[in-house]
MARNU-931929 format. One record per residue: residue in three letters; residue number from 1; y, x negated, z negated of N, C-alpha, C, O, CB in turn. Coordinates in nm, 4 decimals. Last residue first. Glycine has a CB too. Layout:
# residues N
- code | pos | n_north | n_east | n_up | ca_north | ca_east | ca_up | c_north | c_east | c_up | o_north | o_east | o_up | cb_north | cb_east | cb_up
- ALA | NUM | Y | X | Z | Y | X | Z | Y | X | Z | Y | X | Z | Y | X | Z
...
END
This chain:
# residues 115
- code | pos | n_north | n_east | n_up | ca_north | ca_east | ca_up | c_north | c_east | c_up | o_north | o_east | o_up | cb_north | cb_east | cb_up
- LYS | 115 | 6.8043 | -5.3338 | -9.6154 | 6.6485 | -5.3152 | -9.5846 | 6.6718 | -5.3856 | -9.3985 | 6.5749 | -5.3940 | -9.3231 | 6.5802 | -5.0936 | -9.6064
- LEU | 114 | 7.0544 | -5.3567 | -9.7075 | 6.9713 | -5.5129 | -9.7319 | 6.8421 | -5.4317 | -9.6451 | 6.7681 | -5.5207 | -9.6033 | 6.9264 | -5.5850 | -9.9497
- LEU | 113 | 7.1319 | -5.0651 | -9.6685 | 7.2145 | -5.1707 | -9.6360 | 7.1123 | -5.3326 | -9.5748 | 7.1031 | -5.3890 | -9.4658 | 7.3096 | -5.1918 | -9.7915
- LYS | 112 | 6.9942 | -4.9773 | -9.9316 | 6.9634 | -4.9385 | -9.7887 | 7.0469 | -5.0480 | -9.6419 | 6.9916 | -5.0835 | -9.5378 | 7.0251 | -4.7614 | -9.7861
- GLN | 111 | 7.0694 | -5.1290 | -10.1395 | 6.9284 | -5.1554 | -10.1039 | 6.9225 | -5.0675 | -9.9957 | 6.8114 | -5.0808 | -9.9444 | 6.8165 | -5.1303 | -10.2153
- LEU | 110 | 7.3328 | -5.0762 | -10.1922 | 7.2989 | -5.2102 | -10.1221 | 7.1387 | -5.2417 | -10.1124 | 7.0912 | -5.3518 | -10.0846 | 7.3716 | -5.3328 | -10.2063
- VAL | 109 | 7.2153 | -4.7953 | -10.2709 | 7.3515 | -4.8053 | -10.1326 | 7.3112 | -4.9705 | -10.0539 | 7.2789 | -4.9954 | -9.9378 | 7.5792 | -4.8167 | -10.2299
- SER | 108 | 7.1743 | -4.8568 | -10.5020 | 7.1146 | -4.8089 | -10.4699 | 7.1803 | -4.7885 | -10.2418 | 7.1436 | -4.7714 | -10.1256 | 7.1049 | -4.7012 | -10.6005
- VAL | 107 | 7.4162 | -4.9890 | -10.6452 | 7.2772 | -5.0903 | -10.6117 | 7.1866 | -4.9237 | -10.4774 | 7.1596 | -4.9529 | -10.3609 | 7.1355 | -5.1468 | -10.8538
- LEU | 106 | 7.5562 | -4.7611 | -10.6492 | 7.6032 | -4.8675 | -10.6024 | 7.4711 | -4.9435 | -10.5236 | 7.4385 | -4.9532 | -10.4053 | 7.6732 | -4.9445 | -10.7212
- GLU | 105 | 7.4216 | -4.6422 | -10.8272 | 7.5140 | -4.5460 | -10.6644 | 7.4972 | -4.6486 | -10.5889 | 7.4383 | -4.6463 | -10.4808 | 7.7152 | -4.4925 | -10.6587
- GLN | 104 | 7.4724 | -4.7972 | -11.0370 | 7.3867 | -4.7087 | -11.0091 | 7.3237 | -4.6783 | -10.8364 | 7.2210 | -4.6933 | -10.7701 | 7.4563 | -4.5989 | -11.0693
- VAL | 103 | 7.7075 | -4.7464 | -11.0586 | 7.7013 | -4.8974 | -11.0558 | 7.5428 | -4.8498 | -11.0256 | 7.5095 | -4.9352 | -10.9435 | 7.7560 | -5.0105 | -11.2117
- THR | 102 | 7.7444 | -4.4539 | -11.1362 | 7.8582 | -4.4956 | -11.0205 | 7.7024 | -4.7014 | -10.9741 | 7.6407 | -4.7302 | -10.8715 | 8.1346 | -4.5440 | -11.1542
- GLU | 101 | 7.6651 | -4.4649 | -11.3873 | 7.5963 | -4.3967 | -11.2935 | 7.6423 | -4.4725 | -11.1829 | 7.5682 | -4.5599 | -11.1380 | 7.6177 | -4.2475 | -11.2880
- GLU | 100 | 7.9050 | -4.4207 | -11.5337 | 7.8061 | -4.5912 | -11.5013 | 7.6671 | -4.5980 | -11.3947 | 7.6000 | -4.6896 | -11.3472 | 7.7203 | -4.6492 | -11.6748
- LYS | 99 | 8.2321 | -4.3990 | -11.5882 | 8.0827 | -4.3500 | -11.5674 | 8.0292 | -4.4774 | -11.4671 | 8.0691 | -4.5632 | -11.3884 | 8.0707 | -4.1725 | -11.4837
- GLY | 98 | 8.4120 | -4.4968 | -11.7352 | 8.2264 | -4.5374 | -11.8176 | 8.1914 | -4.4560 | -11.7225 | 8.0836 | -4.4084 | -11.7578 | 8.1563 | -4.4849 | -12.0120
- GLU | 97 | 8.6080 | -4.5554 | -11.5773 | 8.6676 | -4.4273 | -11.6358 | 8.5121 | -4.4333 | -11.7138 | 8.5033 | -4.3247 | -11.7710 | 8.7252 | -4.2711 | -11.5128
- LYS | 96 | 8.6019 | -4.8277 | -11.5272 | 8.6849 | -4.8155 | -11.6242 | 8.6945 | -4.6758 | -11.6557 | 8.7719 | -4.6450 | -11.7463 | 8.8035 | -4.8743 | -11.5955
- ILE | 95 | 8.4151 | -4.7187 | -11.2900 | 8.3452 | -4.8114 | -11.4163 | 8.4404 | -4.8149 | -11.5291 | 8.3867 | -4.8068 | -11.6396 | 8.3125 | -4.9782 | -11.3741
- ASP | 94 | 8.5457 | -4.5589 | -11.1381 | 8.4070 | -4.5084 | -11.2340 | 8.3760 | -4.5695 | -11.3335 | 8.3279 | -4.5268 | -11.4384 | 8.2814 | -4.5098 | -11.1760
- ARG | 93 | 8.7209 | -4.7877 | -11.0562 | 8.7615 | -4.6877 | -11.1159 | 8.6499 | -4.6079 | -11.1862 | 8.6687 | -4.5916 | -11.3068 | 8.8316 | -4.6187 | -11.0279
- MET | 92 | 8.5782 | -4.9577 | -10.9323 | 8.5822 | -5.0016 | -11.0434 | 8.6782 | -4.9265 | -11.1347 | 8.7155 | -4.9642 | -11.2457 | 8.6045 | -5.1271 | -11.0308
- VAL | 91 | 8.4258 | -4.7906 | -10.7063 | 8.3772 | -4.8199 | -10.8265 | 8.4533 | -4.8945 | -10.9043 | 8.3768 | -4.9210 | -10.9970 | 8.2694 | -4.8716 | -10.8186
- CYS | 90 | 8.6629 | -4.7226 | -10.5614 | 8.5588 | -4.6165 | -10.6114 | 8.4929 | -4.7173 | -10.7280 | 8.5291 | -4.6998 | -10.8443 | 8.4339 | -4.5532 | -10.4749
- THR | 89 | 8.7836 | -5.0324 | -10.4987 | 8.8424 | -4.8746 | -10.5241 | 8.7601 | -4.8290 | -10.6459 | 8.7657 | -4.8614 | -10.7646 | 8.8150 | -4.7556 | -10.3814
- LYS | 88 | 8.6147 | -5.2193 | -10.4766 | 8.8034 | -5.2488 | -10.4944 | 8.8754 | -5.1107 | -10.5560 | 8.9744 | -5.0911 | -10.6264 | 8.8966 | -5.2801 | -10.3070
- ILE | 87 | 8.3583 | -5.1002 | -10.3230 | 8.4252 | -5.1820 | -10.5127 | 8.5252 | -5.1949 | -10.5530 | 8.5439 | -5.1843 | -10.6742 | 8.4142 | -5.3163 | -10.5561
- HIS | 86 | 8.5110 | -4.9719 | -10.1198 | 8.4567 | -4.8765 | -10.2130 | 8.4277 | -4.9715 | -10.3395 | 8.4651 | -4.9338 | -10.4506 | 8.3197 | -4.7952 | -10.1515
- ASN | 85 | 8.5756 | -5.1697 | -9.9882 | 8.6913 | -5.1099 | -10.0118 | 8.6587 | -5.0513 | -10.1128 | 8.7357 | -5.0515 | -10.2089 | 8.7476 | -5.0351 | -9.9197
- GLU | 84 | 8.3962 | -5.3157 | -9.9331 | 8.4744 | -5.3772 | -9.9874 | 8.5787 | -5.2610 | -10.0669 | 8.6380 | -5.2718 | -10.1742 | 8.5278 | -5.4718 | -9.8848
- LEU | 83 | 8.2390 | -5.1354 | -9.7414 | 8.1968 | -5.1366 | -9.8948 | 8.2810 | -5.2568 | -9.9906 | 8.2398 | -5.2870 | -10.1026 | 8.0207 | -5.1711 | -9.9001
- LEU | 82 | 8.4175 | -5.1427 | -9.5341 | 8.4055 | -5.0156 | -9.5789 | 8.3481 | -5.0621 | -9.7312 | 8.4102 | -5.0262 | -9.8312 | 8.3047 | -4.9138 | -9.4763
- VAL | 81 | 8.3672 | -5.3803 | -9.5129 | 8.4627 | -5.3671 | -9.4701 | 8.4993 | -5.2483 | -9.6054 | 8.5639 | -5.2541 | -9.7101 | 8.4572 | -5.3394 | -9.3093
- LYS | 80 | 8.0509 | -5.3856 | -9.4264 | 8.0892 | -5.5006 | -9.4787 | 8.2505 | -5.4049 | -9.5961 | 8.2405 | -5.3773 | -9.7156 | 8.1316 | -5.6407 | -9.3155
- SER | 79 | 8.0576 | -5.2755 | -9.2029 | 7.9840 | -5.1978 | -9.3405 | 8.0538 | -5.2702 | -9.4254 | 8.1243 | -5.2099 | -9.5063 | 7.8080 | -5.2070 | -9.3734
- PHE | 78 | 8.2104 | -5.3412 | -8.9898 | 8.2996 | -5.2322 | -9.0551 | 8.1834 | -5.2323 | -9.1536 | 8.2235 | -5.1472 | -9.2330 | 8.3505 | -5.0749 | -8.9652
- SER | 77 | 7.9731 | -5.5443 | -9.0212 | 8.1442 | -5.5564 | -9.0257 | 8.2054 | -5.4397 | -9.0930 | 8.2423 | -5.4318 | -9.2102 | 8.2160 | -5.5609 | -8.8711
- ASN | 76 | 7.7886 | -5.4051 | -8.8283 | 7.7323 | -5.4918 | -9.0058 | 7.9112 | -5.5086 | -9.0561 | 7.9351 | -5.4533 | -9.1635 | 7.6117 | -5.7336 | -8.9836
- LEU | 75 | 7.8573 | -5.3324 | -8.6679 | 7.8445 | -5.2332 | -8.6971 | 7.8312 | -5.2393 | -8.8578 | 7.8448 | -5.1626 | -8.9531 | 7.7506 | -5.1832 | -8.6185
- ALA | 74 | 7.9246 | -5.5750 | -8.5052 | 8.0309 | -5.4953 | -8.5304 | 8.0307 | -5.3464 | -8.6574 | 8.1231 | -5.2849 | -8.7106 | 8.0543 | -5.4518 | -8.3837
- ALA | 73 | 7.6336 | -5.6376 | -8.5106 | 7.7208 | -5.6925 | -8.5915 | 7.8469 | -5.6118 | -8.5772 | 7.8728 | -5.5717 | -8.6906 | 7.7355 | -5.8341 | -8.5639
- ASN | 72 | 7.5391 | -5.4603 | -8.2734 | 7.5027 | -5.4331 | -8.4431 | 7.5667 | -5.5193 | -8.5157 | 7.5645 | -5.4757 | -8.6308 | 7.3507 | -5.4496 | -8.4921
- ALA | 71 | 7.7396 | -5.5088 | -8.1045 | 7.7171 | -5.3713 | -8.1246 | 7.6707 | -5.4338 | -8.3121 | 7.7347 | -5.4436 | -8.4168 | 7.5717 | -5.2786 | -7.9892
- ALA | 70 | 7.5836 | -5.7726 | -7.9953 | 7.7161 | -5.7457 | -8.0554 | 7.7786 | -5.6181 | -8.1191 | 7.8773 | -5.6365 | -8.1904 | 7.7922 | -5.7721 | -7.9663
- ALA | 69 | 7.3094 | -5.6573 | -7.9986 | 7.3597 | -5.7725 | -8.0602 | 7.5280 | -5.6865 | -8.1429 | 7.5658 | -5.6174 | -8.2375 | 7.3837 | -5.9205 | -7.9124
- VAL | 68 | 7.3506 | -5.5117 | -7.7805 | 7.3328 | -5.4588 | -7.8500 | 7.3757 | -5.5200 | -7.9303 | 7.4844 | -5.4811 | -7.9729 | 7.2499 | -5.4214 | -7.8528
- GLN | 67 | 7.4553 | -5.6984 | -7.5533 | 7.5199 | -5.5950 | -7.6039 | 7.5486 | -5.5275 | -7.6365 | 7.6506 | -5.4607 | -7.6196 | 7.5413 | -5.5690 | -7.6068
- THR | 66 | 7.2398 | -5.8431 | -7.5745 | 7.2930 | -5.9141 | -7.5867 | 7.4317 | -5.8078 | -7.6315 | 7.5010 | -5.8351 | -7.7294 | 7.2742 | -6.0079 | -7.4791
- LEU | 65 | 7.0347 | -5.6609 | -7.4382 | 7.0339 | -5.7047 | -7.5614 | 7.1251 | -5.7804 | -7.6485 | 7.1070 | -5.7900 | -7.7699 | 6.9520 | -5.7545 | -7.5606
- ILE | 64 | 7.1321 | -5.6270 | -7.1513 | 7.1829 | -5.5262 | -7.2764 | 7.1290 | -5.5866 | -7.4329 | 7.1892 | -5.5516 | -7.5344 | 7.1049 | -5.3506 | -7.2492
- ASP | 63 | 7.0401 | -5.9144 | -7.0930 | 7.2198 | -5.8622 | -7.1166 | 7.2677 | -5.7825 | -7.1575 | 7.3829 | -5.7812 | -7.2010 | 7.2946 | -5.8395 | -7.0390
- THR | 62 | 6.8086 | -5.8429 | -7.0828 | 6.8770 | -5.9714 | -7.1671 | 6.9889 | -5.9335 | -7.2058 | 7.0333 | -5.9199 | -7.3197 | 6.9028 | -6.1043 | -7.0951
- CYS | 61 | 6.7780 | -5.6797 | -6.8623 | 6.6993 | -5.6206 | -7.0294 | 6.8023 | -5.7562 | -7.1531 | 6.8427 | -5.7420 | -7.2685 | 6.4244 | -5.6707 | -7.0307
- TYR | 60 | 7.0117 | -5.6058 | -6.6314 | 6.8965 | -5.6993 | -6.6752 | 6.9105 | -5.6203 | -6.8013 | 6.9948 | -5.5397 | -6.8406 | 6.9122 | -5.8834 | -6.6772
- VAL | 59 | 7.0822 | -5.2350 | -6.5570 | 7.0864 | -5.4007 | -6.5968 | 7.0214 | -5.4975 | -6.6615 | 6.9666 | -5.4620 | -6.7659 | 7.1640 | -5.4258 | -6.6495
- SER | 58 | 7.0903 | -4.9999 | -6.4549 | 6.9091 | -5.0925 | -6.4979 | 6.9719 | -5.1943 | -6.5252 | 6.8920 | -5.2876 | -6.5166 | 6.7615 | -5.1347 | -6.3661
- ARG | 57 | 7.2161 | -4.8198 | -6.5058 | 7.2680 | -4.9265 | -6.4349 | 7.1765 | -4.9769 | -6.3683 | 7.1738 | -4.9981 | -6.2470 | 7.3264 | -5.0178 | -6.5028
- GLU | 56 | 7.1987 | -4.7282 | -6.7620 | 7.2082 | -4.5983 | -6.6977 | 7.1947 | -4.7203 | -6.4818 | 7.1685 | -4.6720 | -6.3717 | 7.4300 | -4.4755 | -6.7744
- VAL | 55 | 7.2216 | -4.9175 | -6.9215 | 7.0716 | -4.9090 | -6.8740 | 7.0933 | -4.8208 | -6.8169 | 6.9824 | -4.7795 | -6.7829 | 6.9532 | -4.8959 | -6.9561
- MET | 54 | 7.5207 | -4.9659 | -6.8981 | 7.4847 | -5.0590 | -6.8459 | 7.2871 | -5.0084 | -6.8664 | 7.2168 | -5.0910 | -6.8083 | 7.5667 | -5.2037 | -6.9228
- GLY | 53 | 7.5711 | -4.7141 | -7.0168 | 7.6035 | -4.6957 | -6.8831 | 7.5230 | -4.8406 | -6.8308 | 7.4623 | -4.8312 | -6.7241 | 7.7839 | -4.6795 | -6.8540
- LYS | 52 | 7.4996 | -4.7386 | -7.2642 | 7.4456 | -4.6572 | -7.2600 | 7.4499 | -4.6878 | -7.0766 | 7.3450 | -4.6839 | -7.0122 | 7.5004 | -4.5367 | -7.3492
- ILE | 51 | 7.6800 | -5.0147 | -7.3586 | 7.5429 | -4.9887 | -7.3532 | 7.4815 | -4.8749 | -7.2490 | 7.4162 | -4.9169 | -7.1535 | 7.5104 | -4.9542 | -7.4881
- GLY | 50 | 7.9186 | -4.8413 | -7.3247 | 7.8867 | -4.9320 | -7.2185 | 7.7619 | -4.9805 | -7.2452 | 7.7041 | -5.0000 | -7.1383 | 7.9803 | -5.0396 | -7.2007
- ARG | 49 | 7.8757 | -4.6966 | -7.5536 | 7.8762 | -4.6201 | -7.4275 | 7.8561 | -4.6698 | -7.3181 | 7.8035 | -4.6130 | -7.2224 | 7.9727 | -4.5649 | -7.4061
- ILE | 48 | 7.8705 | -4.8722 | -7.7313 | 7.7366 | -4.8044 | -7.7534 | 7.7390 | -4.7126 | -7.5706 | 7.6445 | -4.6814 | -7.4981 | 7.7433 | -4.6732 | -7.9374
- GLN | 47 | 8.1936 | -4.9608 | -7.7733 | 8.0474 | -5.0962 | -7.6840 | 7.8739 | -5.0023 | -7.6830 | 7.7735 | -5.0593 | -7.6405 | 8.0085 | -5.3132 | -7.8508
- GLY | 46 | 8.3206 | -4.7575 | -7.8388 | 8.3168 | -4.8057 | -7.6956 | 8.1480 | -4.9092 | -7.6403 | 8.0632 | -4.9205 | -7.5519 | 8.4767 | -4.9167 | -7.6893
- GLU | 45 | 8.1855 | -4.7486 | -8.1097 | 8.1520 | -4.6653 | -8.0013 | 8.1837 | -4.6707 | -7.8465 | 8.1185 | -4.6201 | -7.7551 | 8.1944 | -4.5650 | -8.0377
- ILE | 44 | 8.2948 | -4.9667 | -8.1819 | 8.1295 | -4.9322 | -8.1566 | 8.1199 | -4.8261 | -8.1313 | 8.0013 | -4.7933 | -8.1286 | 8.0301 | -4.9469 | -8.2562
- ARG | 43 | 8.5706 | -4.8656 | -8.1136 | 8.5106 | -5.0202 | -8.0474 | 8.3813 | -5.0392 | -8.0631 | 8.3254 | -5.1151 | -7.9839 | 8.5679 | -5.1531 | -8.1111
- ASN | 42 | 8.6073 | -4.6865 | -8.3056 | 8.6297 | -4.6828 | -8.1965 | 8.5985 | -4.8155 | -8.0846 | 8.6275 | -4.8103 | -7.9650 | 8.7461 | -4.6434 | -8.2116
- LEU | 41 | 8.5500 | -4.8694 | -8.5382 | 8.4538 | -4.7025 | -8.5572 | 8.4400 | -4.7069 | -8.3832 | 8.3336 | -4.7216 | -8.3230 | 8.5753 | -4.5061 | -8.6461
- ARG | 40 | 8.8015 | -4.9597 | -8.5949 | 8.6307 | -4.9861 | -8.5988 | 8.5705 | -4.9572 | -8.5583 | 8.4932 | -5.0432 | -8.5164 | 8.5608 | -4.9751 | -8.6608
- HIS | 39 | 8.9759 | -4.7833 | -8.6378 | 8.9880 | -4.8560 | -8.4529 | 8.8933 | -4.9479 | -8.4954 | 8.8950 | -5.0453 | -8.4201 | 9.1632 | -4.9467 | -8.3715
- ILE | 38 | 8.8944 | -4.6833 | -8.8375 | 8.9117 | -4.5597 | -8.7248 | 8.9105 | -4.6465 | -8.5647 | 8.8756 | -4.6158 | -8.4507 | 9.0945 | -4.4594 | -8.7552
- LEU | 37 | 8.9677 | -4.8258 | -8.9802 | 8.8212 | -4.7845 | -9.0101 | 8.8238 | -4.7304 | -8.8504 | 8.7367 | -4.7557 | -8.7671 | 8.7846 | -4.6545 | -9.1604
- ASP | 36 | 9.2486 | -4.9028 | -8.9959 | 9.1503 | -5.0313 | -8.9302 | 9.0385 | -4.9397 | -8.9317 | 8.9689 | -4.9885 | -8.8426 | 9.1210 | -5.1975 | -9.0283
- GLN | 35 | 9.3214 | -4.6377 | -9.0984 | 9.3277 | -4.6946 | -8.9292 | 9.2424 | -4.7943 | -8.8984 | 9.1692 | -4.7918 | -8.7995 | 9.4654 | -4.7583 | -8.8817
- TYR | 34 | 9.2560 | -4.6413 | -9.3790 | 9.1930 | -4.4881 | -9.2272 | 9.2057 | -4.6020 | -9.1018 | 9.1134 | -4.6396 | -9.0296 | 9.3632 | -4.2823 | -9.1782
- GLU | 33 | 9.3893 | -4.7917 | -9.4511 | 9.2274 | -4.7986 | -9.4522 | 9.2282 | -4.7144 | -9.3862 | 9.1615 | -4.7460 | -9.2878 | 9.1328 | -4.7856 | -9.5678
- ARG | 32 | 9.6594 | -4.7186 | -9.4294 | 9.6489 | -4.8970 | -9.3456 | 9.4727 | -4.8866 | -9.3606 | 9.4109 | -4.9656 | -9.2893 | 9.7488 | -5.0908 | -9.4737
- GLU | 31 | 9.6570 | -4.4750 | -9.5621 | 9.6666 | -4.4939 | -9.3613 | 9.6190 | -4.6651 | -9.3422 | 9.5538 | -4.7117 | -9.2488 | 9.8960 | -4.4687 | -9.2724
- ASP | 30 | 9.4315 | -4.4584 | -9.8142 | 9.5654 | -4.4734 | -9.7387 | 9.5892 | -4.4900 | -9.5619 | 9.5102 | -4.5184 | -9.4719 | 9.6203 | -4.6005 | -9.8022
- ARG | 29 | 9.1577 | -4.2026 | -9.7987 | 9.2487 | -4.3440 | -9.7794 | 9.3740 | -4.3269 | -9.7204 | 9.4210 | -4.2497 | -9.6368 | 9.1820 | -4.4508 | -9.6879
- GLU | 28 | 9.0033 | -3.9815 | -10.0360 | 9.1451 | -3.9405 | -9.9554 | 9.1607 | -4.1627 | -9.9438 | 9.1702 | -4.2378 | -10.0408 | 9.3244 | -3.7994 | -10.1032
- LYS | 27 | 8.6593 | -3.9105 | -10.0424 | 8.7643 | -4.0419 | -10.0220 | 8.8829 | -4.0176 | -9.9483 | 8.8864 | -4.0254 | -9.8255 | 8.7004 | -4.1606 | -9.9445
- ILE | 26 | 8.4906 | -3.6653 | -10.1496 | 8.5454 | -3.7200 | -10.0632 | 8.6721 | -3.8123 | -10.0957 | 8.7665 | -3.7791 | -10.1674 | 8.5648 | -3.6271 | -9.9856
- LYS | 25 | 8.0859 | -3.5668 | -10.2650 | 8.2619 | -3.6256 | -10.2996 | 8.3105 | -3.6478 | -10.1531 | 8.2354 | -3.6523 | -10.0557 | 8.2810 | -3.8071 | -10.4045
- HIS | 24 | 7.8963 | -3.4438 | -10.1677 | 7.9768 | -3.3279 | -10.2385 | 8.1337 | -3.4777 | -10.2556 | 8.2550 | -3.4564 | -10.2539 | 7.8644 | -3.2377 | -10.4459
- CYS | 23 | 7.6324 | -3.4477 | -9.9840 | 7.7062 | -3.4955 | -10.0593 | 7.8176 | -3.4141 | -10.1128 | 7.8106 | -3.2944 | -10.0847 | 7.7385 | -3.5925 | -10.0071
- ALA | 22 | 7.5170 | -3.4454 | -9.7259 | 7.4984 | -3.3344 | -9.8597 | 7.5190 | -3.3863 | -9.9610 | 7.4311 | -3.3823 | -10.0471 | 7.3707 | -3.2702 | -9.8886
- CYS | 21 | 7.6160 | -3.3879 | -9.4132 | 7.6779 | -3.5189 | -9.5556 | 7.6357 | -3.3621 | -9.6451 | 7.6786 | -3.2467 | -9.6437 | 7.9343 | -3.6108 | -9.5638
- SER | 20 | 7.6645 | -3.2284 | -9.1937 | 7.5898 | -3.3747 | -9.1641 | 7.5836 | -3.4618 | -9.3495 | 7.5487 | -3.5768 | -9.3761 | 7.7239 | -3.4924 | -9.0144
- GLU | 19 | 7.7544 | -2.9992 | -9.2089 | 7.6943 | -3.0173 | -9.2118 | 7.5659 | -3.1532 | -9.1996 | 7.4431 | -3.1617 | -9.1983 | 7.7260 | -2.9477 | -9.1859
- GLN | 18 | 8.0378 | -3.0971 | -9.3698 | 7.9470 | -2.9687 | -9.3883 | 7.8331 | -2.9971 | -9.3394 | 7.7637 | -3.0368 | -9.4330 | 7.9906 | -2.8424 | -9.3250
- ALA | 17 | 8.1951 | -3.2739 | -9.2059 | 8.0198 | -3.3559 | -9.3108 | 8.0067 | -3.2383 | -9.3756 | 7.9441 | -3.2637 | -9.4784 | 8.0301 | -3.5242 | -9.4618
- GLY | 16 | 8.3484 | -3.2236 | -9.0409 | 8.2187 | -3.2469 | -8.9795 | 8.1259 | -3.2536 | -9.0680 | 8.0052 | -3.2453 | -9.0456 | 8.2096 | -3.3566 | -8.9043
- MET | 15 | 8.6118 | -3.2884 | -9.2432 | 8.5548 | -3.1906 | -9.1264 | 8.4786 | -3.2707 | -9.0440 | 8.5220 | -3.3687 | -8.9835 | 8.6650 | -3.1162 | -9.0345
- PRO | 14 | 8.5483 | -3.3360 | -9.6012 | 8.6140 | -3.3812 | -9.4574 | 8.5509 | -3.2894 | -9.3380 | 8.4456 | -3.2275 | -9.3527 | 8.5771 | -3.5551 | -9.4217
- GLU | 13 | 8.5459 | -3.1077 | -9.8195 | 8.4567 | -3.1710 | -9.7637 | 8.5381 | -3.2081 | -9.6608 | 8.6097 | -3.1183 | -9.6166 | 8.3361 | -3.1070 | -9.7383
- GLU | 12 | 8.5728 | -2.8970 | -10.0344 | 8.7123 | -2.9457 | -9.9753 | 8.6140 | -3.1081 | -9.8830 | 8.6545 | -3.2183 | -9.9202 | 8.8744 | -2.9944 | -10.1516
- ASN | 11 | 8.4020 | -2.7485 | -10.1848 | 8.4444 | -2.7066 | -10.0992 | 8.5872 | -2.7447 | -10.0110 | 8.6693 | -2.6747 | -9.9518 | 8.4317 | -2.6127 | -10.1425
- GLN | 10 | 8.3618 | -2.9066 | -10.3928 | 8.2278 | -2.9124 | -10.2787 | 8.2736 | -2.7655 | -10.1730 | 8.1951 | -2.6987 | -10.1056 | 8.0258 | -2.8821 | -10.3843
- ALA | 9 | 8.5115 | -3.1695 | -10.5330 | 8.4850 | -3.0290 | -10.4576 | 8.4664 | -2.9965 | -10.4067 | 8.5346 | -3.0182 | -10.3065 | 8.5074 | -2.9670 | -10.4320
- THR | 8 | 8.6076 | -3.3846 | -10.5863 | 8.4721 | -3.3778 | -10.6112 | 8.4546 | -3.2054 | -10.6076 | 8.3840 | -3.1403 | -10.6845 | 8.4297 | -3.4616 | -10.7628
- ASN | 7 | 8.8167 | -3.6583 | -10.4601 | 8.7979 | -3.4949 | -10.4767 | 8.6334 | -3.5042 | -10.4788 | 8.5566 | -3.5786 | -10.4178 | 8.8732 | -3.3814 | -10.3273
- GLU | 6 | 9.0352 | -3.9568 | -10.5451 | 8.8402 | -3.8770 | -10.4628 | 8.8987 | -3.7755 | -10.5588 | 8.9703 | -3.7773 | -10.6589 | 8.6045 | -3.9675 | -10.5067
- GLN | 5 | 9.2840 | -4.0791 | -10.4235 | 9.1749 | -4.0337 | -10.5387 | 9.1199 | -3.9358 | -10.4894 | 9.1532 | -3.8499 | -10.4078 | 9.2213 | -3.9925 | -10.6784
- GLY | 4 | 9.3927 | -4.1657 | -10.2216 | 9.3142 | -4.3196 | -10.3008 | 9.2535 | -4.2310 | -10.4234 | 9.1862 | -4.2850 | -10.5112 | 9.4533 | -4.4830 | -10.3746
- LYS | 3 | 9.6732 | -3.9967 | -10.2568 | 9.5939 | -4.0941 | -10.1759 | 9.5106 | -4.1653 | -10.2423 | 9.5569 | -4.2364 | -10.3315 | 9.6651 | -4.1808 | -10.1084
- ALA | 2 | 9.6842 | -3.7008 | -10.4530 | 9.7615 | -3.8236 | -10.4312 | 9.6392 | -3.9335 | -10.3462 | 9.5231 | -3.9370 | -10.3872 | 9.8246 | -3.8878 | -10.6016
- MET | 1 | 9.6339 | -3.3579 | -10.2902 | 9.5636 | -3.4299 | -10.4121 | 9.6566 | -3.6166 | -10.3761 | 9.6842 | -3.6370 | -10.2579 | 9.3256 | -3.4211 | -10.3854
END
């Protein structure tokens, strides 16, 4: 399968998605997008581990909350990048192919993100 193309075959889900995702779509990302997303997630993972360590060390509440705010900001930034990539690739392609249900899918995702 070419990079950037979506595969909807149910038996070709990414590793780990079989148990955690009820969806059946996957997206092959180009190397640059993939590396950017993984880098962001690694930083967020480190922030969460740091917050856990702060709780374990009984660090003062406001110091922990400051780090939680930073982790939330990093997750929001990750979501914005992923959403932008999704709109520019998957949504645009599906609209061009006449798959109007993708617009409703996008609206549903935006409603979840904006809660």
